[in-house]
All heavy atoms as a GROMACS GRO file, in nm:
protein
  612
    1MET      N    1   0.081  -0.119   0.002
    1MET     CA    2  -0.002  -0.002   0.000
    1MET      C    3   0.081   0.123   0.000
    1MET      O    4   0.054   0.221  -0.073
    1MET     CB    5  -0.094   0.002   0.125
    1MET     CG    6  -0.164   0.125   0.133
    1MET     SD    7  -0.295   0.113   0.262
    1MET     CE    8  -0.340   0.281   0.274
    2VAL      N    9   0.199   0.125   0.070
    2VAL     CA   10   0.286   0.239   0.081
    2VAL      C   11   0.339   0.268  -0.059
    2VAL      O   12   0.350   0.384  -0.095
    2VAL     CB   13   0.397   0.218   0.184
    2VAL    CG1   14   0.487   0.336   0.183
    2VAL    CG2   15   0.334   0.197   0.326
    3ALA      N   16   0.378   0.170  -0.134
    3ALA     CA   17   0.438   0.185  -0.264
    3ALA      C   18   0.337   0.253  -0.357
    3ALA      O   19   0.382   0.338  -0.438
    3ALA     CB   20   0.483   0.049  -0.320
    4GLU      N   21   0.213   0.211  -0.352
    4GLU     CA   22   0.112   0.270  -0.437
    4GLU      C   23   0.093   0.419  -0.402
    4GLU      O   24   0.074   0.500  -0.492
    4GLU     CB   25  -0.022   0.195  -0.427
    4GLU     CG   26  -0.025   0.060  -0.486
    4GLU     CD   27   0.024  -0.047  -0.386
    4GLU    OE1   28   0.046  -0.018  -0.265
    4GLU    OE2   29   0.056  -0.162  -0.429
    5VAL      N   30   0.090   0.453  -0.270
    5VAL     CA   31   0.077   0.592  -0.233
    5VAL      C   32   0.196   0.673  -0.285
    5VAL      O   33   0.178   0.788  -0.333
    5VAL     CB   34   0.063   0.601  -0.079
    5VAL    CG1   35   0.074   0.752  -0.034
    5VAL    CG2   36  -0.067   0.539  -0.036
    6ILE      N   37   0.318   0.624  -0.264
    6ILE     CA   38   0.436   0.696  -0.314
    6ILE      C   39   0.431   0.718  -0.461
    6ILE      O   40   0.462   0.826  -0.512
    6ILE     CB   41   0.562   0.617  -0.272
    6ILE    CG1   42   0.579   0.612  -0.125
    6ILE    CG2   43   0.682   0.678  -0.335
    6ILE    CD1   44   0.687   0.525  -0.074
    7GLU      N   45   0.388   0.612  -0.536
    7GLU     CA   46   0.380   0.625  -0.682
    7GLU      C   47   0.277   0.726  -0.724
    7GLU      O   48   0.296   0.804  -0.815
    7GLU     CB   49   0.344   0.481  -0.741
    7GLU     CG   50   0.353   0.488  -0.892
    7GLU     CD   51   0.344   0.340  -0.948
    7GLU    OE1   52   0.345   0.245  -0.870
    7GLU    OE2   53   0.340   0.334  -1.070
    8HIS      N   54   0.162   0.727  -0.655
    8HIS     CA   55   0.065   0.830  -0.682
    8HIS      C   56   0.107   0.969  -0.656
    8HIS      O   57   0.087   1.061  -0.731
    8HIS     CB   58  -0.064   0.799  -0.603
    8HIS     CG   59  -0.169   0.895  -0.625
    8HIS    ND1   60  -0.253   0.897  -0.735
    8HIS    CD2   61  -0.225   0.998  -0.541
    8HIS    CE1   62  -0.344   0.994  -0.731
    8HIS    NE2   63  -0.323   1.050  -0.609
    9LEU      N   64   0.173   0.988  -0.539
    9LEU     CA   65   0.222   1.123  -0.507
    9LEU      C   66   0.326   1.173  -0.609
    9LEU      O   67   0.322   1.287  -0.663
    9LEU     CB   68   0.278   1.123  -0.366
    9LEU     CG   69   0.186   1.114  -0.246
    9LEU    CD1   70   0.263   1.098  -0.116
    9LEU    CD2   71   0.098   1.234  -0.239
   10VAL      N   72   0.426   1.087  -0.637
   10VAL     CA   73   0.527   1.122  -0.729
   10VAL      C   74   0.477   1.138  -0.866
   10VAL      O   75   0.519   1.239  -0.942
   10VAL     CB   76   0.652   1.020  -0.720
   10VAL    CG1   77   0.749   1.057  -0.824
   10VAL    CG2   78   0.706   1.019  -0.582
   11GLY      N   79   0.383   1.056  -0.908
   11GLY     CA   80   0.330   1.066  -1.044
   11GLY      C   81   0.258   1.193  -1.064
   11GLY      O   82   0.249   1.244  -1.183
   12GLY      N   83   0.205   1.255  -0.963
   12GLY     CA   84   0.135   1.382  -0.978
   12GLY      C   85   0.223   1.501  -0.982
   12GLY      O   86   0.184   1.611  -1.032
   13ILE      N   87   0.347   1.481  -0.948
   13ILE     CA   88   0.448   1.592  -0.948
   13ILE      C   89   0.523   1.603  -1.084
   13ILE      O   90   0.553   1.707  -1.129
   13ILE     CB   91   0.539   1.570  -0.832
   13ILE    CG1   92   0.473   1.586  -0.701
   13ILE    CG2   93   0.660   1.676  -0.840
   13ILE    CD1   94   0.561   1.546  -0.584
   14VAL      N   95   0.560   1.484  -1.138
   14VAL     CA   96   0.649   1.482  -1.252
   14VAL      C   97   0.578   1.497  -1.386
   14VAL      O   98   0.460   1.490  -1.400
   14VAL     CB   99   0.719   1.343  -1.252
   14VAL    CG1  100   0.806   1.322  -1.124
   14VAL    CG2  101   0.628   1.230  -1.267
   15ASP      N  102   0.664   1.528  -1.484
   15ASP     CA  103   0.620   1.541  -1.626
   15ASP      C  104   0.609   1.414  -1.699
   15ASP      O  105   0.542   1.401  -1.796
   15ASP     CB  106   0.712   1.642  -1.702
   15ASP     CG  107   0.706   1.781  -1.656
   15ASP    OD1  108   0.600   1.820  -1.598
   15ASP    OD2  109   0.803   1.858  -1.671
   16HIS      N  110   0.677   1.314  -1.652
   16HIS     CA  111   0.679   1.183  -1.709
   16HIS      C  112   0.634   1.071  -1.611
   16HIS      O  113   0.717   0.999  -1.558
   16HIS     CB  114   0.823   1.144  -1.759
   16HIS     CG  115   0.885   1.241  -1.855
   16HIS    ND1  116   0.967   1.349  -1.807
   16HIS    CD2  117   0.870   1.253  -1.987
   16HIS    CE1  118   0.998   1.417  -1.914
   16HIS    NE2  119   0.948   1.368  -2.022
   17PRO      N  120   0.504   1.076  -1.581
   17PRO     CA  121   0.455   0.984  -1.480
   17PRO      C  122   0.464   0.827  -1.520
   17PRO      O  123   0.467   0.740  -1.432
   17PRO     CB  124   0.312   1.020  -1.464
   17PRO     CG  125   0.269   1.096  -1.584
   17PRO     CD  126   0.394   1.156  -1.638
   18ASP      N  127   0.480   0.805  -1.648
   18ASP     CA  128   0.500   0.666  -1.684
   18ASP      C  129   0.639   0.603  -1.652
   18ASP      O  130   0.651   0.491  -1.648
   18ASP     CB  131   0.482   0.647  -1.841
   18ASP     CG  132   0.341   0.684  -1.886
   18ASP    OD1  133   0.249   0.672  -1.798
   18ASP    OD2  134   0.321   0.717  -2.002
   19ASP      N  135   0.730   0.697  -1.624
   19ASP     CA  136   0.869   0.648  -1.587
   19ASP      C  137   0.886   0.629  -1.439
   19ASP      O  138   0.992   0.599  -1.388
   19ASP     CB  139   0.969   0.754  -1.637
   19ASP     CG  140   0.987   0.748  -1.790
   19ASP    OD1  141   0.943   0.643  -1.852
   19ASP    OD2  142   1.037   0.840  -1.842
   20VAL      N  143   0.778   0.659  -1.357
   20VAL     CA  144   0.784   0.648  -1.216
   20VAL      C  145   0.774   0.492  -1.181
   20VAL      O  146   0.686   0.425  -1.219
   20VAL     CB  147   0.675   0.722  -1.141
   20VAL    CG1  148   0.672   0.686  -0.993
   20VAL    CG2  149   0.685   0.869  -1.168
   21ASP      N  150   0.871   0.447  -1.103
   21ASP     CA  151   0.878   0.310  -1.063
   21ASP      C  152   0.916   0.299  -0.916
   21ASP      O  153   1.018   0.354  -0.879
   21ASP     CB  154   0.980   0.230  -1.150
   21ASP     CG  155   0.976   0.079  -1.115
   21ASP    OD1  156   0.876   0.022  -1.091
   21ASP    OD2  157   1.097   0.032  -1.107
   22VAL      N  158   0.838   0.243  -0.836
   22VAL     CA  159   0.859   0.228  -0.689
   22VAL      C  160   0.887   0.079  -0.661
   22VAL      O  161   0.799  -0.005  -0.688
   22VAL     CB  162   0.742   0.279  -0.604
   22VAL    CG1  163   0.778   0.261  -0.456
   22VAL    CG2  164   0.711   0.418  -0.640
   23THR      N  165   1.005   0.053  -0.605
   23THR     CA  166   1.046  -0.086  -0.578
   23THR      C  167   1.073  -0.099  -0.432
   23THR      O  168   1.168  -0.037  -0.382
   23THR     CB  169   1.176  -0.125  -0.653
   23THR    OG1  170   1.152  -0.096  -0.796
   23THR    CG2  171   1.209  -0.267  -0.641
   24PRO      N  172   0.998  -0.179  -0.362
   24PRO     CA  173   1.028  -0.204  -0.213
   24PRO      C  174   1.135  -0.302  -0.202
   24PRO      O  175   1.146  -0.401  -0.273
   24PRO     CB  176   0.897  -0.253  -0.155
   24PRO     CG  177   0.825  -0.312  -0.276
   24PRO     CD  178   0.869  -0.241  -0.396
   25LYS      N  179   1.231  -0.274  -0.109
   25LYS     CA  180   1.334  -0.372  -0.074
   25LYS      C  181   1.348  -0.382   0.073
   25LYS      O  182   1.343  -0.287   0.147
   25LYS     CB  183   1.468  -0.315  -0.127
   25LYS     CG  184   1.474  -0.307  -0.279
   25LYS     CD  185   1.612  -0.256  -0.326
   25LYS     CE  186   1.614  -0.251  -0.480
   25LYS     NZ  187   1.746  -0.218  -0.532
   26GLN      N  188   1.356  -0.508   0.121
   26GLN     CA  189   1.372  -0.531   0.260
   26GLN      C  190   1.522  -0.541   0.292
   26GLN      O  191   1.595  -0.629   0.238
   26GLN     CB  192   1.303  -0.666   0.298
   26GLN     CG  193   1.300  -0.696   0.450
   26GLN     CD  194   1.223  -0.595   0.525
   26GLN    OE1  195   1.118  -0.551   0.486
   26GLN    NE2  196   1.279  -0.550   0.639
   27LEU      N  197   1.566  -0.456   0.381
   27LEU     CA  198   1.708  -0.453   0.418
   27LEU      C  199   1.713  -0.472   0.568
   27LEU      O  200   1.607  -0.473   0.644
   27LEU     CB  201   1.770  -0.315   0.382
   27LEU     CG  202   1.759  -0.270   0.240
   27LEU    CD1  203   1.812  -0.133   0.223
   27LEU    CD2  204   1.834  -0.369   0.149
   28ARG      N  205   1.839  -0.486   0.619
   28ARG     CA  206   1.854  -0.514   0.766
   28ARG      C  207   1.793  -0.393   0.849
   28ARG      O  208   1.734  -0.417   0.952
   28ARG     CB  209   2.002  -0.521   0.798
   28ARG     CG  210   2.067  -0.650   0.762
   28ARG     CD  211   2.200  -0.652   0.814
   28ARG     NE  212   2.276  -0.760   0.747
   28ARG     CZ  213   2.407  -0.776   0.768
   28ARG    NH1  214   2.481  -0.695   0.836
   28ARG    NH2  215   2.464  -0.875   0.704
   29ARG      N  216   1.810  -0.269   0.793
   29ARG     CA  217   1.770  -0.155   0.864
   29ARG      C  218   1.616  -0.128   0.862
   29ARG      O  219   1.572  -0.034   0.904
   29ARG     CB  220   1.840  -0.029   0.826
   29ARG     CG  221   1.993  -0.048   0.858
   29ARG     CD  222   2.070   0.073   0.815
   29ARG     NE  223   2.016   0.196   0.875
   29ARG     CZ  224   2.047   0.316   0.820
   29ARG    NH1  225   2.119   0.322   0.713
   29ARG    NH2  226   1.993   0.422   0.874
   30GLY      N  227   1.552  -0.213   0.775
   30GLY     CA  228   1.408  -0.190   0.756
   30GLY      C  229   1.370  -0.180   0.608
   30GLY      O  230   1.447  -0.213   0.525
   31LEU      N  231   1.249  -0.138   0.583
   31LEU     CA  232   1.201  -0.139   0.447
   31LEU      C  233   1.248  -0.010   0.373
   31LEU      O  234   1.244   0.098   0.428
   31LEU     CB  235   1.045  -0.140   0.447
   31LEU     CG  236   0.974  -0.162   0.320
   31LEU    CD1  237   1.007  -0.294   0.258
   31LEU    CD2  238   0.819  -0.163   0.352
   32LEU      N  239   1.296  -0.029   0.248
   32LEU     CA  240   1.348   0.081   0.169
   32LEU      C  241   1.263   0.081   0.039
   32LEU      O  242   1.249  -0.018  -0.028
   32LEU     CB  243   1.492   0.066   0.138
   32LEU     CG  244   1.548   0.155   0.030
   32LEU    CD1  245   1.560   0.299   0.085
   32LEU    CD2  246   1.684   0.106  -0.019
   33PHE      N  247   1.215   0.198   0.000
   33PHE     CA  248   1.141   0.216  -0.122
   33PHE      C  249   1.231   0.293  -0.212
   33PHE      O  250   1.271   0.404  -0.187
   33PHE     CB  251   1.008   0.288  -0.106
   33PHE     CG  252   0.908   0.210  -0.027
   33PHE    CD1  253   0.897   0.228   0.110
   33PHE    CD2  254   0.826   0.120  -0.090
   33PHE    CE1  255   0.805   0.152   0.180
   33PHE    CE2  256   0.738   0.047  -0.019
   33PHE     CZ  257   0.724   0.067   0.112
   34GLU      N  258   1.269   0.228  -0.332
   34GLU     CA  259   1.360   0.284  -0.426
   34GLU      C  260   1.267   0.352  -0.536
   34GLU      O  261   1.190   0.274  -0.598
   34GLU     CB  262   1.452   0.190  -0.481
   34GLU     CG  263   1.556   0.251  -0.581
   34GLU     CD  264   1.659   0.152  -0.616
   34GLU    OE1  265   1.624   0.079  -0.719
   34GLU    OE2  266   1.760   0.138  -0.560
   35VAL      N  267   1.266   0.475  -0.550
   35VAL     CA  268   1.178   0.549  -0.643
   35VAL      C  269   1.261   0.596  -0.759
   35VAL      O  270   1.346   0.678  -0.745
   35VAL     CB  271   1.109   0.669  -0.574
   35VAL    CG1  272   1.017   0.741  -0.673
   35VAL    CG2  273   1.029   0.629  -0.450
   36ARG      N  274   1.226   0.539  -0.877
   36ARG     CA  275   1.302   0.585  -0.997
   36ARG      C  276   1.208   0.669  -1.076
   36ARG      O  277   1.095   0.644  -1.101
   36ARG     CB  278   1.339   0.456  -1.084
   36ARG     CG  279   1.433   0.367  -1.008
   36ARG     CD  280   1.480   0.252  -1.097
   36ARG     NE  281   1.575   0.172  -1.040
   36ARG     CZ  282   1.706   0.202  -1.029
   36ARG    NH1  283   1.754   0.301  -1.090
   36ARG    NH2  284   1.786   0.126  -0.971
   37VAL      N  285   1.270   0.781  -1.125
   37VAL     CA  286   1.203   0.882  -1.203
   37VAL      C  287   1.284   0.922  -1.327
   37VAL      O  288   1.409   0.889  -1.337
   37VAL     CB  289   1.169   1.009  -1.128
   37VAL    CG1  290   1.069   0.974  -1.013
   37VAL    CG2  291   1.286   1.074  -1.078
   38HIS      N  292   1.218   0.978  -1.423
   38HIS     CA  293   1.291   1.030  -1.547
   38HIS      C  294   1.399   1.133  -1.498
   38HIS      O  295   1.370   1.212  -1.406
   38HIS     CB  296   1.188   1.098  -1.641
   38HIS     CG  297   1.251   1.123  -1.773
   38HIS    ND1  298   1.316   1.240  -1.807
   38HIS    CD2  299   1.239   1.052  -1.889
   38HIS    CE1  300   1.352   1.238  -1.929
   38HIS    NE2  301   1.306   1.123  -1.984
   39PRO      N  302   1.516   1.138  -1.560
   39PRO     CA  303   1.624   1.235  -1.516
   39PRO      C  304   1.583   1.382  -1.515
   39PRO      O  305   1.618   1.452  -1.426
   39PRO     CB  306   1.729   1.215  -1.621
   39PRO     CG  307   1.711   1.073  -1.676
   39PRO     CD  308   1.557   1.049  -1.665
   40GLU      N  309   1.483   1.418  -1.601
   40GLU     CA  310   1.447   1.560  -1.603
   40GLU      C  311   1.352   1.588  -1.487
   40GLU      O  312   1.336   1.703  -1.449
   40GLU     CB  313   1.365   1.584  -1.729
   40GLU     CG  314   1.457   1.585  -1.852
   40GLU     CD  315   1.375   1.604  -1.981
   40GLU    OE1  316   1.253   1.620  -1.982
   40GLU    OE2  317   1.437   1.584  -2.091
   41ASP      N  318   1.291   1.483  -1.424
   41ASP     CA  319   1.202   1.500  -1.318
   41ASP      C  320   1.258   1.496  -1.179
   41ASP      O  321   1.195   1.520  -1.072
   41ASP     CB  322   1.088   1.398  -1.323
   41ASP     CG  323   0.996   1.419  -1.449
   41ASP    OD1  324   0.990   1.539  -1.487
   41ASP    OD2  325   0.948   1.322  -1.497
   42LEU      N  326   1.388   1.459  -1.164
   42LEU     CA  327   1.450   1.434  -1.040
   42LEU      C  328   1.449   1.560  -0.950
   42LEU      O  329   1.418   1.558  -0.835
   42LEU     CB  330   1.594   1.384  -1.056
   42LEU     CG  331   1.661   1.326  -0.928
   42LEU    CD1  332   1.580   1.216  -0.869
   42LEU    CD2  333   1.801   1.280  -0.962
   43GLY      N  334   1.472   1.676  -1.014
   43GLY     CA  335   1.469   1.799  -0.939
   43GLY      C  336   1.334   1.834  -0.884
   43GLY      O  337   1.325   1.889  -0.779
   44LYS      N  338   1.230   1.799  -0.960
   44LYS     CA  339   1.094   1.828  -0.918
   44LYS      C  340   1.055   1.735  -0.792
   44LYS      O  341   0.990   1.782  -0.702
   44LYS     CB  342   0.995   1.802  -1.027
   44LYS     CG  343   1.002   1.900  -1.141
   44LYS     CD  344   0.890   1.874  -1.246
   44LYS     CE  345   0.902   1.976  -1.351
   44LYS     NZ  346   0.794   1.959  -1.447
   45VAL      N  347   1.102   1.616  -0.796
   45VAL     CA  348   1.072   1.525  -0.686
   45VAL      C  349   1.144   1.570  -0.561
   45VAL      O  350   1.093   1.557  -0.449
   45VAL     CB  351   1.109   1.380  -0.725
   45VAL    CG1  352   1.089   1.286  -0.610
   45VAL    CG2  353   1.015   1.335  -0.838
   46ILE      N  354   1.274   1.610  -0.573
   46ILE     CA  355   1.356   1.654  -0.466
   46ILE      C  356   1.298   1.793  -0.409
   46ILE      O  357   1.294   1.807  -0.294
   46ILE     CB  358   1.500   1.655  -0.496
   46ILE    CG1  359   1.544   1.513  -0.521
   46ILE    CG2  360   1.580   1.722  -0.382
   46ILE    CD1  361   1.685   1.504  -0.572
   47GLY      N  362   1.277   1.887  -0.496
   47GLY     CA  363   1.222   2.012  -0.459
   47GLY      C  364   1.335   2.103  -0.410
   47GLY      O  365   1.452   2.065  -0.392
   48ARG      N  366   1.297   2.221  -0.376
   48ARG     CA  367   1.389   2.324  -0.319
   48ARG      C  368   1.432   2.278  -0.178
   48ARG      O  369   1.352   2.263  -0.094
   48ARG     CB  370   1.324   2.460  -0.317
   48ARG     CG  371   1.306   2.523  -0.454
   48ARG     CD  372   1.260   2.660  -0.432
   48ARG     NE  373   1.232   2.722  -0.568
   48ARG     CZ  374   1.161   2.819  -0.592
   48ARG    NH1  375   1.089   2.884  -0.495
   48ARG    NH2  376   1.141   2.860  -0.711
   49HIS      N  377   1.568   2.271  -0.164
   49HIS     CA  378   1.632   2.232  -0.037
   49HIS      C  379   1.575   2.099   0.014
   49HIS      O  380   1.573   2.080   0.130
   49HIS     CB  381   1.610   2.343   0.070
   49HIS     CG  382   1.667   2.475   0.020
   49HIS    ND1  383   1.802   2.502   0.022
   49HIS    CD2  384   1.605   2.588  -0.015
   49HIS    CE1  385   1.824   2.620  -0.020
   49HIS    NE2  386   1.701   2.684  -0.046
   50GLY      N  387   1.519   2.013  -0.075
   50GLY     CA  388   1.469   1.888  -0.038
   50GLY      C  389   1.336   1.890   0.028
   50GLY      O  390   1.295   1.784   0.087
   51ARG      N  391   1.258   1.994   0.015
   51ARG     CA  392   1.136   2.000   0.095
   51ARG      C  393   1.031   1.903   0.035
   51ARG      O  394   0.952   1.851   0.110
   51ARG     CB  395   1.080   2.144   0.078
   51ARG     CG  396   1.166   2.239   0.171
   51ARG     CD  397   1.101   2.378   0.167
   51ARG     NE  398   1.189   2.471   0.244
   51ARG     CZ  399   1.220   2.584   0.204
   51ARG    NH1  400   1.170   2.635   0.094
   51ARG    NH2  401   1.297   2.657   0.275
   52THR      N  402   1.023   1.884  -0.100
   52THR     CA  403   0.926   1.793  -0.157
   52THR      C  404   0.958   1.656  -0.117
   52THR      O  405   0.868   1.576  -0.081
   52THR     CB  406   0.919   1.809  -0.309
   52THR    OG1  407   0.898   1.946  -0.341
   52THR    CG2  408   0.815   1.730  -0.373
   53ALA      N  409   1.082   1.620  -0.126
   53ALA     CA  410   1.119   1.486  -0.087
   53ALA      C  411   1.097   1.452   0.057
   53ALA      O  412   1.044   1.342   0.095
   53ALA     CB  413   1.271   1.461  -0.122
   54THR      N  414   1.120   1.554   0.139
   54THR     CA  415   1.090   1.536   0.287
   54THR      C  416   0.937   1.523   0.306
   54THR      O  417   0.904   1.436   0.391
   54THR     CB  418   1.141   1.663   0.367
   54THR    OG1  419   1.281   1.678   0.339
   54THR    CG2  420   1.110   1.652   0.512
   55ALA      N  421   0.858   1.593   0.233
   55ALA     CA  422   0.708   1.581   0.250
   55ALA      C  423   0.666   1.441   0.213
   55ALA      O  424   0.581   1.379   0.276
   55ALA     CB  425   0.637   1.689   0.167
   56ILE      N  426   0.723   1.390   0.096
   56ILE     CA  427   0.680   1.260   0.055
   56ILE      C  428   0.732   1.151   0.155
   56ILE      O  429   0.657   1.059   0.184
   56ILE     CB  430   0.745   1.225  -0.086
   56ILE    CG1  431   0.679   1.321  -0.193
   56ILE    CG2  432   0.730   1.077  -0.126
   56ILE    CD1  433   0.752   1.318  -0.323
   57ARG      N  434   0.847   1.169   0.210
   57ARG     CA  435   0.895   1.079   0.315
   57ARG      C  436   0.809   1.090   0.442
   57ARG      O  437   0.781   0.977   0.502
   57ARG     CB  438   1.041   1.110   0.351
   57ARG     CG  439   1.136   1.075   0.242
   57ARG     CD  440   1.281   1.106   0.283
   57ARG     NE  441   1.369   1.059   0.178
   57ARG     CZ  442   1.447   1.134   0.106
   57ARG    NH1  443   1.458   1.268   0.131
   57ARG    NH2  444   1.533   1.078   0.015
   58THR      N  445   0.759   1.197   0.477
   58THR     CA  446   0.674   1.215   0.591
   58THR      C  447   0.541   1.147   0.574
   58THR      O  448   0.492   1.071   0.662
   58THR     CB  449   0.649   1.366   0.619
   58THR    OG1  450   0.777   1.429   0.651
   58THR    CG2  451   0.554   1.386   0.743
   59VAL      N  452   0.476   1.157   0.452
   59VAL     CA  453   0.353   1.092   0.422
   59VAL      C  454   0.374   0.941   0.424
   59VAL      O  455   0.296   0.869   0.483
   59VAL     CB  456   0.292   1.138   0.293
   59VAL    CG1  457   0.175   1.057   0.250
   59VAL    CG2  458   0.258   1.291   0.308
   60ALA      N  459   0.481   0.894   0.360
   60ALA     CA  460   0.507   0.751   0.347
   60ALA      C  461   0.536   0.693   0.487
   60ALA      O  462   0.486   0.583   0.515
   60ALA     CB  463   0.620   0.724   0.258
   61GLY      N  464   0.606   0.767   0.571
   61GLY     CA  465   0.637   0.717   0.705
   61GLY      C  466   0.512   0.707   0.788
   61GLY      O  467   0.492   0.619   0.866
   62ALA      N  468   0.417   0.805   0.772
   62ALA     CA  469   0.290   0.800   0.844
   62ALA      C  470   0.207   0.682   0.801
   62ALA      O  471   0.144   0.619   0.891
   62ALA     CB  472   0.217   0.929   0.829
   63ILE      N  473   0.205   0.652   0.681
   63ILE     CA  474   0.123   0.537   0.626
   63ILE      C  475   0.188   0.403   0.670
   63ILE      O  476   0.118   0.308   0.698
   63ILE     CB  477   0.113   0.550   0.474
   63ILE    CG1  478   0.024   0.664   0.443
   63ILE    CG2  479   0.053   0.424   0.418
   63ILE    CD1  480   0.022   0.705   0.304
   64ALA      N  481   0.322   0.405   0.665
   64ALA     CA  482   0.394   0.271   0.697
   64ALA      C  483   0.375   0.235   0.846
   64ALA      O  484   0.381   0.115   0.876
   64ALA     CB  485   0.546   0.292   0.669
   65GLY      N  486   0.353   0.328   0.934
   65GLY     CA  487   0.326   0.297   1.071
   65GLY      C  488   0.448   0.290   1.158
   65GLY      O  489   0.547   0.358   1.134
   66LYS      N  490   0.450   0.194   1.254
   66LYS     CA  491   0.547   0.190   1.355
   66LYS      C  492   0.690   0.169   1.295
   66LYS      O  493   0.788   0.228   1.339
   66LYS     CB  494   0.515   0.083   1.453
   66LYS     CG  495   0.605   0.067   1.564
   66LYS     CD  496   0.565  -0.048   1.655
   66LYS     CE  497   0.658  -0.066   1.775
   66LYS     NZ  498   0.615  -0.183   1.852
   67GLY      N  499   0.702   0.079   1.202
   67GLY     CA  500   0.834   0.043   1.146
   67GLY      C  501   0.892   0.158   1.063
   67GLY      O  502   1.004   0.166   1.041
   68GLY      N  503   0.807   0.243   1.010
   68GLY     CA  504   0.848   0.354   0.917
   68GLY      C  505   0.895   0.301   0.785
   68GLY      O  506   0.884   0.184   0.756
   69ALA      N  507   0.943   0.388   0.710
   69ALA     CA  508   0.994   0.352   0.570
   69ALA      C  509   1.092   0.448   0.528
   69ALA      O  510   1.083   0.572   0.550
   69ALA     CB  511   0.875   0.352   0.471
   70ARG      N  512   1.193   0.400   0.456
   70ARG     CA  513   1.296   0.485   0.404
   70ARG      C  514   1.274   0.495   0.249
   70ARG      O  515   1.231   0.401   0.194
   70ARG     CB  516   1.435   0.435   0.427
   70ARG     CG  517   1.470   0.434   0.577
   70ARG     CD  518   1.604   0.375   0.612
   70ARG     NE  519   1.706   0.377   0.503
   70ARG     CZ  520   1.777   0.277   0.462
   70ARG    NH1  521   1.753   0.157   0.512
   70ARG    NH2  522   1.867   0.290   0.371
   71ILE      N  523   1.300   0.609   0.194
   71ILE     CA  524   1.289   0.633   0.044
   71ILE      C  525   1.411   0.682  -0.011
   71ILE      O  526   1.475   0.776   0.040
   71ILE     CB  527   1.167   0.730   0.023
   71ILE    CG1  528   1.038   0.679   0.088
   71ILE    CG2  529   1.150   0.750  -0.128
   71ILE    CD1  530   0.924   0.775   0.074
   72ASP      N  531   1.450   0.624  -0.120
   72ASP     CA  532   1.566   0.670  -0.201
   72ASP      C  533   1.516   0.710  -0.338
   72ASP      O  534   1.454   0.624  -0.409
   72ASP     CB  535   1.670   0.552  -0.204
   72ASP     CG  536   1.797   0.591  -0.271
   72ASP    OD1  537   1.829   0.713  -0.278
   72ASP    OD2  538   1.865   0.510  -0.320
   73PHE      N  539   1.546   0.830  -0.378
   73PHE     CA  540   1.503   0.883  -0.509
   73PHE      C  541   1.623   0.872  -0.605
   73PHE      O  542   1.731   0.923  -0.577
   73PHE     CB  543   1.456   1.028  -0.503
   73PHE     CG  544   1.337   1.046  -0.418
   73PHE    CD1  545   1.343   1.094  -0.287
   73PHE    CD2  546   1.212   1.020  -0.474
   73PHE    CE1  547   1.233   1.108  -0.207
   73PHE    CE2  548   1.092   1.032  -0.390
   73PHE     CZ  549   1.105   1.082  -0.267
   74VAL      N  550   1.602   0.806  -0.722
   74VAL     CA  551   1.708   0.796  -0.821
   74VAL      C  552   1.652   0.816  -0.955
   74VAL      O  553   1.525   0.800  -0.980
   74VAL     CB  554   1.778   0.659  -0.817
   74VAL    CG1  555   1.854   0.637  -0.684
   74VAL    CG2  556   1.682   0.545  -0.836
   75ASP      N  557   1.732   0.857  -1.051
   75ASP     CA  558   1.678   0.870  -1.190
   75ASP      C  559   1.693   0.742  -1.265
   75ASP      O  560   1.764   0.651  -1.230
   75ASP     CB  561   1.744   0.988  -1.260
   75ASP     CG  562   1.900   0.967  -1.288
   75ASP    OD1  563   1.933   0.854  -1.323
   75ASP    OD2  564   1.968   1.062  -1.276
   76VAL      N  565   1.614   0.728  -1.370
   76VAL     CA  566   1.613   0.595  -1.445
   76VAL      C  567   1.736   0.564  -1.521
   76VAL      O  568   1.762   0.454  -1.565
   76VAL     CB  569   1.487   0.590  -1.543
   76VAL    CG1  570   1.364   0.586  -1.465
   76VAL    CG2  571   1.492   0.708  -1.641
   77ASP      N  572   1.829   0.668  -1.539
   77ASP     CA  573   1.955   0.637  -1.608
   77ASP      C  574   2.051   0.568  -1.520
   77ASP      O  575   2.147   0.505  -1.568
   77ASP     CB  576   2.010   0.774  -1.658
   77ASP     CG  577   1.938   0.818  -1.782
   77ASP    OD1  578   1.855   0.742  -1.843
   77ASP    OD2  579   1.957   0.939  -1.818
   78ARG      N  580   2.032   0.576  -1.396
   78ARG     CA  581   2.129   0.521  -1.299
   78ARG      C  582   2.107   0.363  -1.302
   78ARG      O  583   2.001   0.315  -1.314
   78ARG     CB  584   2.107   0.574  -1.157
   78ARG     CG  585   2.230   0.555  -1.070
   78ARG     CD  586   2.207   0.641  -0.948
   78ARG     NE  587   2.227   0.549  -0.833
   78ARG     CZ  588   2.194   0.584  -0.706
   78ARG    NH1  589   2.146   0.700  -0.683
   78ARG    NH2  590   2.215   0.506  -0.608
   79ARG      N  591   2.223   0.292  -1.287
   79ARG     CA  592   2.216   0.144  -1.294
   79ARG      C  593   2.134   0.087  -1.177
   79ARG      O  594   2.122   0.149  -1.070
   79ARG     CB  595   2.359   0.087  -1.276
   79ARG     CG  596   2.439   0.105  -1.404
   79ARG     CD  597   2.564   0.024  -1.380
   79ARG     NE  598   2.611  -0.011  -1.512
   79ARG     CZ  599   2.727  -0.067  -1.528
   79ARG    NH1  600   2.805  -0.092  -1.427
   79ARG    NH2  601   2.767  -0.100  -1.645
   80ARG      N  602   2.063  -0.022  -1.207
   80ARG     CA  603   1.985  -0.084  -1.104
   80ARG      C  604   2.068  -0.179  -1.021
   80ARG      O  605   2.154  -0.236  -1.038
   80ARG     CB  606   1.878  -0.173  -1.169
   80ARG     CG  607   1.775  -0.074  -1.229
   80ARG     CD  608   1.658  -0.152  -1.288
   80ARG     NE  609   1.569  -0.053  -1.343
   80ARG     CZ  610   1.437  -0.054  -1.317
   80ARG    NH1  611   1.386  -0.155  -1.252
   80ARG    NH2  612   1.364   0.039  -1.359
   0.00000   0.00000   0.00000
């Protein structure tokens, strides 16, 4: 459910919503959501001084509940 919410939020911000891909990964430190966006949209997702990214992380953390969730924003050109 958290992945769908992140995808919906990010898809509403970017110019290329078809390139938004949210991949959950279970790590030792907890759940990590890797959000891939088009390279031109990375600045929009991060926002000025990281405010947009922080807001997305806050919403995702509230939905994730007690364990929380970490989010990593990368562009689609970066290797998987």
